[in-house]
LOVO-290156 format. One record per residue (C-alpha): residue number from 1; residue in three letters; x, y, z. Coordinates in nm, 4 decimals. Each point is the difference from the previous one (the first is absolute). Layout:
# residues N
<NUM "ALA" <X Y Z>>
...
***
This chain:
# residues 450
<1 "MET" <-0.7522 -2.2067 -8.0114>>
<2 "LYS" <-0.1938 0.3063 0.1093>>
<3 "LYS" <-0.1634 -0.2032 0.2730>>
<4 "ILE" <0.3397 -0.1077 0.1326>>
<5 "LEU" <0.1296 0.3594 -0.0190>>
<6 "ALA" <-0.3064 0.1254 0.1917>>
<7 "ILE" <0.0557 -0.2599 0.2746>>
<8 "CYS" <0.3684 0.1038 0.0295>>
<9 "VAL" <-0.0853 0.3721 0.0273>>
<10 "THR" <-0.2677 -0.0781 0.2550>>
<11 "SER" <0.2470 -0.2071 0.1984>>
<12 "VAL" <0.2563 0.2754 0.0021>>
<13 "LEU" <-0.2586 0.2605 0.1106>>
<14 "TRP" <-0.1219 -0.2269 0.2781>>
<15 "VAL" <0.3523 -0.0582 0.1341>>
<16 "SER" <0.0770 0.3698 -0.0327>>
<17 "CYS" <-0.3145 0.1086 0.1760>>
<18 "GLY" <0.0347 -0.2760 0.2685>>
<19 "THR" <0.3536 0.1019 0.1004>>
<20 "LYS" <0.0026 0.2984 0.2287>>
<21 "LYS" <0.2848 0.2369 -0.0606>>
<22 "GLU" <0.2077 0.0506 0.3175>>
<23 "GLU" <0.0307 0.3690 0.1091>>
<24 "PRO" <0.2770 0.1592 0.1937>>
<25 "ILE" <-0.0752 0.0397 0.3708>>
<26 "ILE" <0.0615 0.3572 0.1161>>
<27 "ILE" <0.0153 0.0525 0.3755>>
<28 "THR" <-0.0715 0.3504 0.1076>>
<29 "PRO" <0.0870 0.1916 0.3189>>
<30 "GLU" <-0.3697 0.0273 0.0658>>
<31 "GLU" <-0.0199 -0.3772 0.0509>>
<32 "LEU" <0.2694 0.0237 0.2603>>
<33 "HIS" <-0.1738 0.2891 0.1680>>
<34 "ALA" <-0.3184 -0.2025 0.0041>>
<35 "SER" <0.1802 -0.2936 0.1643>>
<36 "VAL" <0.1389 0.2312 0.2661>>
<37 "ASP" <-0.3406 0.1602 0.0541>>
<38 "LYS" <-0.1640 -0.3436 0.0276>>
<39 "VAL" <0.2405 -0.1250 0.2669>>
<40 "THR" <-0.0416 0.3324 0.1861>>
<41 "GLU" <-0.3765 -0.0417 -0.0125>>
<42 "ILE" <0.0400 -0.3578 0.1361>>
<43 "MET" <0.2300 0.1169 0.2767>>
<44 "ILE" <-0.2665 0.2528 0.1105>>
<45 "HIS" <-0.2540 -0.2721 0.0039>>
<46 "ASP" <0.2205 -0.2406 0.1914>>
<47 "ILE" <0.1226 0.2722 0.2431>>
<48 "PHE" <0.3784 -0.0404 -0.0142>>
<49 "SER" <0.2150 0.2103 0.2366>>
<50 "PRO" <0.2254 0.2652 -0.1503>>
<51 "PRO" <0.3213 -0.2059 0.0520>>
<52 "VAL" <-0.1494 -0.3147 -0.1500>>
<53 "ALA" <-0.1467 0.2005 -0.2919>>
<54 "SER" <0.3498 0.1309 -0.0814>>
<55 "ARG" <0.1177 -0.3615 -0.0333>>
<56 "ILE" <-0.2857 -0.0845 -0.2300>>
<57 "PHE" <0.0906 0.2847 -0.2294>>
<58 "ALA" <0.3726 -0.0708 -0.0119>>
<59 "TYR" <0.0360 -0.3683 -0.0995>>
<60 "PRO" <-0.2313 0.0037 -0.3082>>
<61 "ASN" <0.1761 0.3124 -0.1240>>
<62 "VAL" <0.3407 -0.1580 0.0425>>
<63 "ALA" <-0.1096 -0.3024 -0.1941>>
<64 "ALA" <-0.1275 0.2068 -0.2886>>
<65 "TYR" <0.3071 0.2182 -0.0023>>
<66 "GLU" <0.2418 -0.3006 -0.0055>>
<67 "ILE" <-0.1806 -0.1289 -0.3080>>
<68 "ILE" <0.0230 0.3248 -0.1963>>
<69 "ALA" <0.3625 0.0302 0.1005>>
<70 "GLN" <0.0584 -0.3290 -0.1894>>
<71 "GLU" <-0.1024 0.1554 -0.3309>>
<72 "ASN" <0.0798 0.3728 0.0363>>
<73 "ASP" <0.3693 0.0849 0.0438>>
<74 "ASP" <-0.0843 0.3404 0.1499>>
<75 "TYR" <-0.1069 -0.1793 0.3183>>
<76 "VAL" <0.2306 -0.1841 0.2420>>
<77 "SER" <-0.1023 -0.3142 0.1831>>
<78 "LEU" <-0.0479 0.0288 0.3788>>
<79 "ALA" <0.1480 -0.3416 0.0600>>
<80 "GLY" <0.2959 0.0359 0.2368>>
<81 "GLN" <-0.1244 0.3523 0.0924>>
<82 "LEU" <-0.3122 -0.0875 0.1982>>
<83 "LYS" <0.0633 -0.2108 0.3097>>
<84 "GLN" <0.0347 -0.3733 -0.0940>>
<85 "LEU" <-0.1489 0.0406 -0.3479>>
<86 "ASP" <0.1474 -0.2282 -0.2637>>
<87 "SER" <-0.0380 0.0363 -0.3771>>
<88 "ILE" <-0.3337 -0.1045 -0.1395>>
<89 "PRO" <-0.0219 -0.2933 -0.2435>>
<90 "LYS" <0.0669 0.0654 -0.3685>>
<91 "PRO" <-0.2666 -0.0814 -0.2601>>
<92 "GLU" <0.0280 -0.3321 -0.1748>>
<93 "LYS" <0.2067 0.0126 -0.3162>>
<94 "GLY" <-0.2091 0.0481 -0.3113>>
<95 "SER" <-0.3064 0.1251 0.1862>>
<96 "ILE" <-0.1599 0.3163 -0.1205>>
<97 "ILE" <-0.0584 0.2178 0.3024>>
<98 "ASN" <-0.1952 0.3230 0.0376>>
<99 "TYR" <0.1869 0.1308 0.3041>>
<100 "GLN" <-0.2657 0.2553 0.0891>>
<101 "LEU" <-0.2615 -0.2660 0.0047>>
<102 "ALA" <0.2252 -0.2251 0.2085>>
<103 "ALA" <0.0544 0.2964 0.2382>>
<104 "MET" <-0.3741 0.0499 0.0382>>
<105 "THR" <-0.0467 -0.3727 0.0599>>
<106 "ALA" <0.2560 -0.0077 0.2807>>
<107 "HIS" <-0.1377 0.3234 0.1410>>
<108 "MET" <-0.3588 -0.1315 0.0186>>
<109 "GLU" <0.1058 -0.3446 0.1258>>
<110 "LEU" <0.1963 0.1394 0.2958>>
<111 "ASN" <-0.2817 0.2497 0.0754>>
<112 "LYS" <-0.2338 -0.2965 0.0220>>
<113 "ARG" <0.2302 -0.1889 0.2363>>
<114 "LEU" <0.0376 0.2954 0.2322>>
<115 "ILE" <-0.3635 0.0955 0.0592>>
<116 "PHE" <-0.2854 -0.1900 0.1593>>
<117 "SER" <-0.2832 0.0485 -0.2592>>
<118 "GLU" <0.1842 -0.1916 -0.2701>>
<119 "GLU" <-0.3125 -0.0404 -0.2182>>
<120 "ARG" <-0.0233 0.3729 -0.0482>>
<121 "MET" <0.3434 0.0020 -0.1496>>
<122 "GLU" <-0.0714 -0.3076 -0.2073>>
<123 "ILE" <-0.2982 0.1525 -0.1601>>
<124 "PHE" <0.2006 0.3040 -0.1048>>
<125 "ARG" <0.2913 -0.2145 -0.1176>>
<126 "ASP" <-0.2119 -0.2333 -0.2049>>
<127 "SER" <-0.1728 0.2866 -0.1787>>
<128 "LEU" <0.3398 0.1119 -0.1277>>
<129 "TYR" <0.1143 -0.3540 -0.0731>>
<130 "GLY" <-0.3033 -0.0500 -0.2282>>
<131 "ILE" <0.0818 0.3126 -0.1994>>
<132 "TRP" <0.3640 -0.0904 -0.0397>>
<133 "GLU" <-0.0510 -0.3649 -0.0878>>
<134 "ASN" <-0.2583 0.0805 -0.2585>>
<135 "LYS" <0.2538 0.2242 -0.1819>>
<136 "ASN" <0.2940 -0.2420 -0.0016>>
<137 "PRO" <-0.0273 -0.3317 0.1836>>
<138 "THR" <0.3570 -0.1073 -0.0734>>
<139 "VAL" <0.1665 0.3140 0.1402>>
<140 "PHE" <-0.2562 0.0237 0.2816>>
<141 "ASN" <0.0675 -0.3485 0.1314>>
<142 "ALA" <0.3783 0.0256 -0.0236>>
<143 "SER" <-0.0036 0.3427 0.1681>>
<144 "LYS" <-0.2446 -0.1098 0.2758>>
<145 "ALA" <0.2055 -0.3053 0.0756>>
<146 "TYR" <0.3151 0.2078 0.0316>>
<147 "GLY" <-0.1762 0.2584 0.2163>>
<148 "LEU" <-0.1205 -0.2766 0.2331>>
<149 "LYS" <0.3548 -0.1439 0.0213>>
<150 "VAL" <0.1312 0.3390 0.1114>>
<151 "ALA" <-0.2827 0.0406 0.2401>>
<152 "ASP" <0.0970 -0.3305 0.1621>>
<153 "HIS" <0.3630 0.1189 0.0242>>
<154 "ILE" <-0.0910 0.3369 0.1567>>
<155 "GLY" <-0.2547 -0.1740 0.2164>>
<156 "ALA" <0.2583 -0.2346 0.1407>>
<157 "TRP" <0.2239 0.2987 0.0789>>
<158 "MET" <-0.3008 0.1870 0.1505>>
<159 "ASN" <-0.0849 -0.2907 0.2298>>
<160 "LYS" <0.3410 0.0229 0.1696>>
<161 "ASP" <-0.0510 0.3593 0.1176>>
<162 "ASN" <-0.1180 -0.1077 0.3501>>
<163 "TYR" <-0.3564 0.1117 -0.0524>>
<164 "ALA" <-0.1394 -0.3406 0.0700>>
<165 "GLN" <0.1988 -0.0270 0.3159>>
<166 "THR" <-0.1270 0.3337 0.1296>>
<167 "ARG" <-0.3571 -0.1359 -0.0307>>
<168 "THR" <0.0593 -0.2353 0.2934>>
<169 "MET" <0.1959 0.2482 0.2251>>
<170 "PRO" <-0.1677 0.1250 0.3172>>
<171 "LYS" <-0.2299 0.3047 0.0114>>
<172 "PHE" <0.1345 0.3266 0.1247>>
<173 "THR" <-0.0162 0.0304 0.3763>>
<174 "VAL" <-0.1203 0.3320 0.1302>>
<175 "ASP" <0.1793 0.1418 0.2983>>
<176 "THR" <-0.2827 0.1610 0.1899>>
<177 "ASP" <0.2262 0.0921 0.2962>>
<178 "ASP" <0.2229 0.2281 -0.2091>>
<179 "PRO" <-0.1690 0.3352 -0.0795>>
<180 "THR" <0.2350 0.0646 -0.2932>>
<181 "ARG" <-0.0924 -0.3139 -0.1906>>
<182 "TRP" <-0.2542 -0.0470 -0.2736>>
<183 "GLN" <-0.3480 -0.1185 0.0957>>
<184 "PRO" <-0.2874 -0.1084 -0.2263>>
<185 "THR" <-0.2303 0.2869 -0.0973>>
<186 "PRO" <-0.3770 0.0381 -0.0536>>
<187 "PRO" <-0.2354 -0.0983 -0.1461>>
<188 "ALA" <0.1220 -0.3547 -0.0717>>
<189 "TYR" <0.2991 -0.0141 0.2392>>
<190 "MET" <0.1794 -0.2319 -0.2459>>
<191 "ASP" <0.3251 -0.1767 0.0783>>
<192 "GLY" <0.3149 0.1482 -0.1391>>
<193 "ILE" <0.0319 -0.1246 -0.3604>>
<194 "GLU" <0.3212 -0.1558 -0.1433>>
<195 "PRO" <0.2225 0.0277 0.3076>>
<196 "HIS" <0.2531 -0.2326 -0.1716>>
<197 "TRP" <0.0151 0.1770 -0.3342>>
<198 "ASN" <0.3644 0.0916 0.0608>>
<199 "LYS" <0.0787 -0.3716 -0.0430>>
<200 "ILE" <-0.1166 0.0066 -0.3646>>
<201 "ARG" <0.2970 -0.0272 -0.2376>>
<202 "PRO" <0.0750 0.3421 -0.1513>>
<203 "PHE" <0.0294 0.0508 -0.3761>>
<204 "VAL" <0.2931 0.2400 -0.0201>>
<205 "ILE" <0.0797 0.1495 0.3424>>
<206 "ASP" <0.2529 -0.1890 0.2111>>
<207 "SER" <-0.2236 -0.0544 0.2968>>
<208 "ALA" <-0.3268 0.1259 0.1628>>
<209 "ASN" <0.1904 0.2352 0.2338>>
<210 "GLN" <0.2339 0.1466 -0.2639>>
<211 "PHE" <-0.1913 0.3188 -0.0069>>
<212 "LYS" <-0.0804 0.0141 0.3676>>
<213 "PRO" <-0.1203 0.3583 0.0600>>
<214 "THR" <0.0898 0.2334 0.2812>>
<215 "PRO" <-0.2138 -0.0694 0.3096>>
<216 "PRO" <-0.3163 0.2010 0.0644>>
<217 "PRO" <0.0065 0.2701 0.2710>>
<218 "PRO" <0.0272 -0.1567 0.3439>>
<219 "PHE" <-0.3392 -0.0795 0.1410>>
<220 "SER" <-0.1129 0.2606 0.2524>>
<221 "MET" <-0.3301 0.1459 0.1056>>
<222 "GLU" <0.1688 0.3112 0.1370>>
<223 "LYS" <-0.1553 0.2937 -0.1799>>
<224 "GLY" <0.3316 0.1518 -0.0968>>
<225 "SER" <0.1456 -0.3197 -0.1462>>
<226 "ASP" <0.0447 -0.0584 -0.3727>>
<227 "PHE" <-0.2190 -0.3052 0.0071>>
<228 "TYR" <-0.2912 0.1755 0.1773>>
<229 "LYS" <0.0274 0.2911 -0.2446>>
<230 "GLU" <-0.0379 -0.2405 -0.2913>>
<231 "LEU" <-0.2980 -0.1674 0.1722>>
<232 "LYS" <-0.1673 0.3335 0.0648>>
<233 "GLU" <0.0683 0.1063 -0.3590>>
<234 "VAL" <-0.1995 -0.3025 -0.1336>>
<235 "TYR" <-0.2865 0.0954 0.2303>>
<236 "ASP" <0.0033 0.3698 -0.0846>>
<237 "ILE" <0.0191 -0.0583 -0.3751>>
<238 "SER" <-0.2935 -0.2368 0.0095>>
<239 "LEU" <-0.2180 0.2513 0.1912>>
<240 "GLN" <0.0955 0.2794 -0.2496>>
<241 "ILE" <-0.0735 -0.2009 -0.3126>>
<242 "THR" <-0.3180 -0.1664 0.1230>>
<243 "GLU" <-0.1416 0.3470 0.0900>>
<244 "GLU" <0.0440 0.0914 -0.3658>>
<245 "GLY" <-0.1903 -0.3154 -0.0943>>
<246 "ASP" <-0.0395 -0.1091 -0.3593>>
<247 "GLU" <0.1825 0.3204 -0.1237>>
<248 "SER" <0.3241 -0.1081 0.1655>>
<249 "GLU" <0.2669 -0.0906 -0.2490>>
<250 "GLU" <0.1845 -0.1952 0.2813>>
<251 "ILE" <-0.2935 -0.2303 0.0447>>
<252 "GLU" <-0.0177 -0.0508 -0.3793>>
<253 "ILE" <0.3740 -0.0860 -0.0007>>
<254 "ALA" <-0.0394 -0.2374 0.2906>>
<255 "GLN" <-0.2903 -0.1806 -0.1631>>
<256 "PHE" <0.1715 -0.0165 -0.3395>>
<257 "TRP" <0.3034 -0.1789 0.1423>>
<258 "ASP" <-0.1826 -0.2130 0.2607>>
<259 "CYS" <0.0625 -0.3305 -0.1708>>
<260 "ASN" <-0.1041 -0.2014 0.3046>>
<261 "PRO" <-0.1423 -0.3465 -0.0883>>
<262 "TYR" <-0.1077 -0.0503 0.3614>>
<263 "VAL" <-0.2553 0.2732 0.0504>>
<264 "SER" <-0.2794 -0.1275 0.2228>>
<265 "VAL" <-0.3497 0.1521 0.0070>>
<266 "THR" <-0.2352 -0.0511 0.2940>>
<267 "ARG" <-0.3739 0.0289 -0.0463>>
<268 "GLY" <-0.1987 -0.1021 0.3038>>
<269 "HIS" <0.1194 -0.3493 0.0969>>
<270 "LEU" <0.1546 -0.0600 -0.3451>>
<271 "MET" <0.3572 0.0569 -0.0998>>
<272 "PHE" <0.1233 -0.0353 -0.3581>>
<273 "ALA" <0.2982 0.1048 -0.1989>>
<274 "THR" <0.0142 0.2483 -0.2839>>
<275 "LYS" <0.2460 -0.1048 -0.2660>>
<276 "LYS" <0.2791 0.2238 -0.1340>>
<277 "ILE" <0.3338 -0.0337 -0.1746>>
<278 "THR" <0.3247 -0.0107 0.1874>>
<279 "PRO" <0.2840 0.2663 -0.0214>>
<280 "GLY" <0.1852 -0.2221 -0.2346>>
<281 "ALA" <-0.2985 -0.0429 -0.2293>>
<282 "HIS" <-0.0408 0.3830 -0.0122>>
<283 "TRP" <0.3539 0.0354 -0.1275>>
<284 "ILE" <-0.0446 -0.2869 -0.2405>>
<285 "GLY" <-0.2918 0.2075 -0.1270>>
<286 "ILE" <0.2259 0.2999 -0.0397>>
<287 "THR" <0.2463 -0.2175 -0.1914>>
<288 "LYS" <-0.2773 -0.0892 -0.2434>>
<289 "ILE" <-0.0898 0.3714 -0.0407>>
<290 "ALA" <0.3668 0.0827 -0.0823>>
<291 "ALA" <0.0297 -0.2891 -0.2460>>
<292 "ARG" <-0.3131 0.1048 -0.1856>>
<293 "LYS" <0.0969 0.3675 -0.0048>>
<294 "THR" <0.3348 -0.0853 -0.1596>>
<295 "ASP" <-0.1517 -0.2503 -0.2453>>
<296 "SER" <0.2416 -0.2579 0.1422>>
<297 "ASP" <0.0089 -0.3253 -0.1979>>
<298 "PHE" <-0.0574 -0.3403 0.1594>>
<299 "ASN" <0.3580 -0.0584 0.0966>>
<300 "LYS" <0.0528 0.3379 0.1619>>
<301 "THR" <-0.3288 -0.0395 0.1844>>
<302 "VAL" <0.1175 -0.3291 0.1471>>
<303 "TYR" <0.3298 0.1660 0.0926>>
<304 "ALA" <-0.1805 0.2851 0.1799>>
<305 "TYR" <-0.2263 -0.2272 0.1929>>
<306 "THR" <0.2889 -0.2259 0.0994>>
<307 "LYS" <0.2407 0.2753 0.1173>>
<308 "ALA" <-0.2800 0.1734 0.1994>>
<309 "SER" <-0.1302 -0.3191 0.1613>>
<310 "ILE" <0.3449 -0.1197 0.1010>>
<311 "ALA" <0.0714 0.3303 0.1681>>
<312 "MET" <-0.3311 -0.0052 0.1858>>
<313 "ALA" <0.0392 -0.3625 0.1086>>
<314 "ASP" <0.3354 0.0700 0.1595>>
<315 "ALA" <-0.1448 0.3223 0.1454>>
<316 "PHE" <-0.2665 -0.1965 0.1879>>
<317 "ILE" <0.2590 -0.2404 0.1382>>
<318 "SER" <0.2126 0.2894 0.1236>>
<319 "CYS" <-0.2905 0.1896 0.1417>>
<320 "TRP" <-0.1607 -0.2950 0.1818>>
<321 "ASP" <0.3325 -0.0787 0.1557>>
<322 "GLU" <0.0017 0.3349 0.1658>>
<323 "LYS" <-0.3687 -0.0081 0.0909>>
<324 "TYR" <0.0303 -0.3015 0.2222>>
<325 "ARG" <0.3427 0.1033 0.1387>>
<326 "SER" <-0.1131 0.3451 0.1183>>
<327 "ASN" <-0.3495 -0.1288 0.0716>>
<328 "LEU" <-0.1261 0.3501 0.0538>>
<329 "ILE" <-0.3470 0.0769 0.1234>>
<330 "ARG" <-0.2444 0.1764 -0.2360>>
<331 "PRO" <-0.1194 0.3626 0.0438>>
<332 "GLU" <-0.3623 -0.1164 0.0368>>
<333 "THR" <0.0736 -0.2083 0.3131>>
<334 "LEU" <0.1919 0.2786 0.1785>>
<335 "ILE" <-0.2450 0.2829 -0.0949>>
<336 "ASN" <-0.2879 -0.2110 0.1303>>
<337 "GLN" <0.1897 -0.0775 0.3209>>
<338 "HIS" <0.1484 0.3418 0.0812>>
<339 "ILE" <-0.1673 0.2790 -0.2082>>
<340 "ASP" <-0.3483 -0.0789 -0.1284>>
<341 "ASP" <-0.1682 -0.3284 0.0520>>
<342 "ASP" <-0.2624 0.0691 -0.2709>>
<343 "TRP" <0.2584 0.0826 -0.2714>>
<344 "LYS" <0.0150 -0.1979 -0.3222>>
<345 "PRO" <0.2499 0.0369 -0.2815>>
<346 "VAL" <-0.1094 0.1068 -0.3422>>
<347 "LEU" <0.1175 -0.3365 -0.1309>>
<348 "GLN" <-0.0431 -0.3351 0.1738>>
<349 "THR" <0.3171 -0.1041 0.1671>>
<350 "PRO" <0.1508 -0.3064 -0.1736>>
<351 "PRO" <0.0862 -0.3105 0.2123>>
<352 "PHE" <0.3742 0.0258 0.0552>>
<353 "PRO" <0.2594 0.2153 0.1879>>
<354 "GLU" <0.0508 0.3585 -0.0937>>
<355 "TYR" <0.3677 0.0607 -0.0870>>
<356 "THR" <0.0855 0.0473 -0.2851>>
<357 "SER" <-0.2908 0.0812 -0.2235>>
<358 "GLY" <-0.0442 -0.2847 -0.2542>>
<359 "HIS" <-0.1610 0.2192 -0.2643>>
<360 "SER" <0.2820 0.2542 0.0346>>
<361 "VAL" <0.2737 -0.2614 -0.0396>>
<362 "VAL" <-0.1652 -0.1700 -0.2941>>
<363 "SER" <-0.0833 0.3266 -0.1714>>
<364 "GLY" <0.3583 0.1139 0.0308>>
<365 "ALA" <0.1317 -0.3178 -0.1523>>
<366 "ALA" <-0.2615 -0.0121 -0.2770>>
<367 "ALA" <0.0513 0.3669 -0.0925>>
<368 "THR" <0.3766 -0.0494 -0.0216>>
<369 "ALA" <-0.0414 -0.3001 -0.2296>>
<370 "LEU" <-0.2576 0.1699 -0.2272>>
<371 "THR" <0.2134 0.3199 -0.0236>>
<372 "ASP" <0.2826 -0.2163 -0.1172>>
<373 "ILE" <-0.2159 -0.1433 -0.2802>>
<374 "PHE" <-0.2115 0.2918 -0.1100>>
<375 "GLY" <0.2055 0.3005 0.1116>>
<376 "ASP" <-0.0400 0.2779 0.2580>>
<377 "ASN" <-0.2646 0.2661 -0.0379>>
<378 "PHE" <-0.2341 -0.2590 -0.1511>>
<379 "ALA" <-0.3416 0.1555 0.0406>>
<380 "PHE" <-0.2988 -0.2337 0.0138>>
<381 "ASP" <-0.3624 -0.0191 0.1015>>
<382 "ASP" <-0.0515 -0.2749 0.2600>>
<383 "ASP" <-0.3422 -0.1566 -0.0547>>
<384 "THR" <0.0874 -0.3170 0.1974>>
<385 "GLU" <-0.2629 0.0642 0.2700>>
<386 "VAL" <-0.2884 0.0950 -0.2385>>
<387 "PRO" <-0.1499 -0.3497 0.0265>>
<388 "TYR" <-0.0282 0.0522 0.3742>>
<389 "GLY" <-0.1885 0.3238 -0.0317>>
<390 "LEU" <0.2976 0.2431 0.0369>>
<391 "PRO" <0.0878 0.2779 -0.2424>>
<392 "ILE" <0.3068 0.0217 -0.2229>>
<393 "ARG" <0.3034 0.1754 0.1544>>
<394 "SER" <0.2782 0.1477 -0.2181>>
<395 "PHE" <0.3735 -0.0022 0.0663>>
<396 "ASN" <0.3031 0.1585 -0.1572>>
<397 "SER" <0.2256 -0.2938 0.0839>>
<398 "PHE" <0.0122 -0.3395 0.1650>>
<399 "ASN" <0.1877 0.1488 0.2913>>
<400 "GLU" <-0.2669 0.2660 0.0517>>
<401 "ALA" <-0.2614 -0.2839 0.0212>>
<402 "ALA" <0.2212 -0.1886 0.2452>>
<403 "ASP" <0.0299 0.3019 0.2248>>
<404 "GLU" <-0.3802 0.0452 -0.0049>>
<405 "ALA" <-0.0553 -0.3668 0.0724>>
<406 "ALA" <0.2332 0.0256 0.3037>>
<407 "ILE" <-0.1582 0.3092 0.1510>>
<408 "SER" <-0.3449 -0.1480 -0.0571>>
<409 "ARG" <0.0616 -0.2394 0.2840>>
<410 "MET" <0.0383 0.2844 0.2420>>
<411 "TYR" <-0.3099 0.1792 -0.1340>>
<412 "GLY" <-0.1832 -0.3320 0.0452>>
<413 "GLY" <0.1021 -0.0117 0.3700>>
<414 "ILE" <0.1752 -0.3362 -0.0211>>
<415 "HIS" <0.3672 0.1059 0.0124>>
<416 "TYR" <0.2272 0.2490 0.1728>>
<417 "ARG" <0.2134 0.2356 -0.2077>>
<418 "ALA" <0.3246 -0.1939 0.0537>>
<419 "ALA" <-0.1513 -0.3151 -0.1442>>
<420 "VAL" <-0.0883 0.1684 -0.3302>>
<421 "GLN" <0.3151 0.2079 -0.0357>>
<422 "VAL" <0.2425 -0.2731 0.0909>>
<423 "GLY" <-0.2091 -0.2560 -0.1824>>
<424 "VAL" <0.0039 0.1652 -0.3408>>
<425 "LYS" <0.3790 0.0538 0.0385>>
<426 "GLN" <0.0354 -0.3701 0.0880>>
<427 "GLY" <-0.1920 -0.0867 -0.3188>>
<428 "ARG" <0.2000 0.2307 -0.2232>>
<429 "ASP" <0.3353 -0.1258 0.1393>>
<430 "LEU" <-0.1083 -0.3615 -0.0555>>
<431 "GLY" <-0.1340 0.0820 -0.3469>>
<432 "LYS" <0.3383 0.1558 -0.0958>>
<433 "PHE" <0.1743 -0.3135 0.1205>>
<434 "VAL" <-0.2244 -0.2165 -0.2158>>
<435 "LEU" <0.0758 0.2122 -0.3011>>
<436 "ASP" <0.3727 0.0079 0.0663>>
<437 "ASN" <0.0153 -0.3839 0.0473>>
<438 "LEU" <-0.2529 -0.1255 -0.2594>>
<439 "ARG" <0.1135 0.0209 -0.3607>>
<440 "MET" <-0.3040 -0.0449 -0.2249>>
<441 "LYS" <0.1093 0.1864 -0.3199>>
<442 "ALA" <0.2866 -0.1034 -0.2137>>
<443 "ASN" <0.0647 0.3587 -0.0969>>
<444 "LYS" <0.0076 0.2152 0.3140>>
<445 "ASP" <-0.0930 0.3028 -0.2061>>
<446 "LEU" <-0.3327 -0.1613 -0.0576>>
<447 "ALA" <-0.0738 -0.0553 0.3623>>
<448 "THR" <-0.1315 0.3575 0.0660>>
<449 "ASN" <-0.2968 0.1481 -0.1843>>
<450 "ASP" <0.0404 -0.2465 -0.2903>>
***
């Protein structure tokens, strides 16, 4: 009898020890930040243009947001609000879904589809999958399957935004006979990038030209004309700040907001690119800073990334529409032709027309969206550029940062004053339109500084 009892006890202990207890899977905001950081790192490696980078940020965030909106009644689906977006699929009845895990799955899956170096995203994704599956295989598998289903839905919507069609459209033709028109600039003399970006389907704005800005000052090389005064201002400022050298705050500001993924370095007979984040990536970094400072939970962090990235994506569509309409020549070309043939701007001129300033437009839009989320007078320390050897800069508000980003383009010698002043207004007007026409919170009182 004792022998039988001992066998039974041993059997119970063996079964108990052999059965792993399933744990709850807690998805933290830091895992989402890590996913955003990883895709940013990959975009730098793959060298995506600023407009294309904005598209890469937007779609994964929308997918994650739509999933959390299924579970949390504080958030409102974007279906029927974003152009041509239908409701995402519902989970299968009876399935136990961790919606944050599903949101992360969709986010990482769409990130992977949108970049070139897919294996880098896969390694990051699989490291998280292993942790989550080990805690609770049942919930992990159901949540992952749902996240992938939503990724397919958002991916199908994404693939109808005309991006693929613009890949086969003709290159931009430079009009060398017209002295007012943009020309490629040294040292790489690259073709104008994304001349057809205004054909990309917007997210919220009605059309690419809805926020068409006032035209730049009429082109004129007469010394008393408004245009020539702006050209000479760029030249004079550059001489002043370069004489001050490393002690010049203007140079520090210009370098901090450079965000040019196309910087080419020539050494002897070799030319290579230094890799940097885009303007949109810088503001995505500021979004992360704000979310961390406010201890935002996972859902609010998704919400912040989504609202900011939608505003910036539409800002690039609007700005690029104007760039290739006005097709204005850059300061570097005119200064070299008419004032000083040895002059070089503080920053390397990016490869597209001058008006309006892309960083100014995008900064205005992003600052407007982030102010709506986190409130005005939101002081923060911006360490986004520290990985690229630049010091932290501190700001009292998102709008203050946007104004500095805009003027940095003139300090850098790559934009006239009109392009930055009109550009930041263009971005703010567009950002306000996005906020007024995109309902993301069920309780409007929660939409600001929640």
